[in-house]
N, C-alpha and C positions, 0 to 999 in steps of 0.2 A: 504493499498500500504507499510506503515510506518514498517509493522508488518512484511510482507513479504521480506523486505529488510532485518530487523531482523532476519528472520531465515536463510537467504541465508550468512549473515554474519557469522550466528554462524557454519555454516555446512564448509563455506569455512575457516574458523578460527582455527577449531580445527582439524586440520589434523597434522598426523605425520610420520615418517620412519618404515618401516617394514623389517625384516631381510629376504635379497632376494640377489640373485646375481647381481653384479654392471651391472648397466644399460649402453648402448652406448648412448652416445647425441647427438642431433640431429644435422647433420653438419652444419643448417643455424643457430645456436646460436648464438648471440652477445657476444663478448668477454667481455664486461661490464658488462654483467646480474650478478643483486646482489636480483633480486625478480622474482621468476618462477612458475607460475602456469600451471598446466599440468591434462587436463579435459579426461579421456579416456570415450568418448561418447558414443561409441558403446559399454562397458562392460557395461556401466550405463542402457542403454536402455535395454539389453538383460538380466541384472539381474529380479530377481525376484519383488525387490522394486519398479526398473522402470517399468514395467510391472503394478503392482498395481499402480502407480503415474500416469501412463496413458501418452500420448501425449500431451495434454492439458496442465497440471502441469508441464512435463518436459522442455515444449517450455518457459513457464512463468520463470524457475530458470534461462534458458540458455541466456534470454533476459539480464541478471546482467552481462556476461562476460565482459570485456571491450572491447568495440567497434564490438567484433564480430557478436552483432545480427543487427546492420544498415549494416553492411559491408556483410551479406550473404543476407540479403535482397536485395540489389542492385544488387548484382552479379544473384540473383536468386536460389541460394542453400539452401536446406533445411536441415536444423541444425541437424535432426534426421536420416534424411534418405542418405545423402549425404555425411556426416563430422563423421567421425571415431573418431578424437583426434583435441584436441585444445590446444595448447601450447601459455602461455606469457610470455615473458622474459624482463625485464628492469633493468634500472639500478636504483640505490636509489633513483635518481633525482627526484622531483616532477613534472617534466617538462612533459605534456601530452603527446608530440608528441614523445618522445624518447622510444624505446623500438621496439618488434618485434613480431606479432603474426605470428604462423605455424597451419595450417590448414592441415591434411592429411586426404585422405578420396577419393570421385571421382569427379571430375570435369569435364566439358565439355568446355576446352579449344576454341574450334572454336565457342562454344556459347556465352561465357564471351567477345569475341574478336568482335563477330557481336554486343554486347550490347554497348559495346563502341564505335560504331559509333554515339551515340548519345552525340554531342557534348554539350548537355547541361548539361549532368550529367558526362561526361567523359572527360579527355584528355588524351593525349595519348604521352610517352616520349621514346625514344628510347635509350638507356643508354650502353657504351662500358665497357668488364669486361676485355676484352685483347685485343692483336692485331691478334686474332683469330675470337672471339665472341663478341655477342652484345645480348641484350634483351630487349622486350618492357615490358615498365611498363604502367600500367592502373592508373591515377589518379583520383579515386570515389569523387565527388565533396559534393556529398550529405550525404556522410559516417560519421557525426560527423561534426568535424571540416577538414575532408577530409582525405582521406587514399592513399597511394600508395602502389600497388598491382601487383605483379608479379607470371602469373602462369606458375610453372616451369615444370608441367608437367600435366597429366590428374590426378595425384595422392596428389600435394601436391600445396598449395597457400601461399603465403609471404605478410604480410600487415604491413605497419607502417604509423605511420604520418609524419615520414623522409624519403625521399629518400632515404638518404644515409645508411640508416638501411638496406632495400632491395638488394640496388648495394652491400652493402659489404657482405650480406648475400650470395649473388648470388655468387660472388666472392670467397667468405671461401668453399663453397659447391663443385666449380668447381675445387679447389687447392688438393682436395681429402685430407685435413688435419683434423685431429681431431681435435673439438673445444676445447681450450684449455680457460677457463674462468682466470680473471684476480684475483678474489674472488675464491683462492681455498679452501677454506673452505665449501662454496655454492657448488661448486662444487663434491666436495664429497660427501655433502648430496644428492645432484640431481644423484647422480650415484648408491647410495645404495636403492632408490627408488626402490618399486614394481612394473613392469609393468603392474601388472594385477589391481592394485587398481583404484578404479573410478576417485578418484582425489587426486591429489599430491601436494607438495606444498614446496618450500625451499627458504629461504631470511634471509638477513641481519638482525638483529635485529635492530629495529628503521626504516624499510624501508617500512613500512606500506604506500600504496599510500595515499594521499588524494583524497576522493570523500565523495559523499552523501551517498553512501553505508557503507564505513567504519566510516565514522563519527559516526554513532549510536553505534559503539563500547565505552563503556565507557571511559572517558579520564586517570582514573586510570589505566585500564588496557592498552592502549595503552602508557602510561609512563613507566609501569613497561617492556613492550615489548622492549622499549628504551633501556633497560638496560641489555640486554640480547645479546649474541653474534650470534650464528646463529639458526636460527628456522627451523625446518623439520616436515613435517605430511604428513598424509594419512588419505583416507575414505575408507573404503571396504564395497561394496553395496553387500548384500546377499538377507536372505529374512527380514534383517534387515540393517541398516547402524552403521558401529561402527568408531567411531572418534577418533583419539590419536594426542596428540602432543607433542615434546620434544625440550627445548631449552636448551642453555649452557648459564650461567652467566657467567660474568667476575672474579668474584670471591663467596664464600659461603654465603657470608652477603648479595651480591645482589641477590643470589639464593632465599635465604629464604625471602626476602623482596618482591620479584617479586611472590611468591607463596602467600604469605600472602596476597599482593595488590589484587590479580587475585580474593582469596576468598571471598575479602570483596567487589568485584566490582561484583560478580556474586550473592553474597547475595543481592545487592541493584537492580540488576534487576530482580530478583525474587520476590522481595516486590513491585516493581513497576508493574511488571503482576501480581499480587496479587488482584491489585485495579479496575481491567479490566476485573473482573468476570469470569465466565466459559459457556457465551454464544458465543464467537467467539472460531471457533474450532482450528484456525491455533495459538492463543493464549494458547489455552491449550495444543497443540503439542509443542510448545514452553517449557512450563512450566514442561511438562515432561521430556523432554529431557536436561533442564537445572538440573531437580534432580535426572539426572544419572551422572553429573559431578563430576569427581574425580580429585583433585590436588594432586601431589605427588611429588617424585624424592627426590635424598640424594646428598651432596655435591655440586657442581655448576650446577648440573641437575634441570629441572623443568619439570616435565612433567604434561598433563590434557589427560584425556578419558571421554568419553560419548559415549550415542547409542541411537539410536532411534530403539526402539523394532517394531518388527511385530504386538504385540497387539494395540500398540498406532499407528502406521500405516494403520493398519485395522481401528480403531475409525476415523482417519482422512479422509479415502477416501472413507468411506460411505457417501451417498447423504442425 
């Protein structure tokens, strides 16, 4: 299990911006967004890699998304068939309830309303948006610590551990104003992300959340990320998976130290995996990917790249 988590950390962490036209930000995004994860489920499922991995392995990976798996289970939403895209936005604060999850796809509002009649699993709240409009929120009691959900329409779901985030998102979208983040550098990275990527990420350096998943990232690497400004990235899914990450440090010395620290940290991870032998296919997969990592950049820029080749993926998916 921990090795699966380590692989997921590696996939999510090694991602970077690709050259593409500026993307329109979702109108529901919270203004305090400092870390942002965008998973294009539809693109991943339809890619050669997604087809090769198969439904079972893709569902395993999606289980590690923030609160998403528990929420979809309670709402009877199929992560692969019903969801096209999942966005998770949060401030740098490690208060778990803060932030917003936006699911785009195909949702049966009437079916969810019917499920919410189960008062043991749901509570219903009617909130006022303005003088003319109100909206129903469903409190999903069994999704972790509980989540507040708004079914915007049959194409969009909003969810948060704090009711205020969902209400504010509904009001913001209703105002027809373009979202404006307080952190303009994070917003700039988000706007440059290629919408065709399977996964994209933007965050303020030092904004990695606390979780069992990310605690597997070596402390030295986490400390190095604390010293950079904004991190942006992307993972492209074709017949292989290509990862890149780009970060800007506060100064050239900080960038140099970050490059050196991450290089040493990766060497330690690879050395540790060496003691586990070659019997475990997942260990071998992680080792193969780590061997492709390149750390680079000039001046204040720190860059990383890696890939999961078709040959390695073929070996992994063989029974």
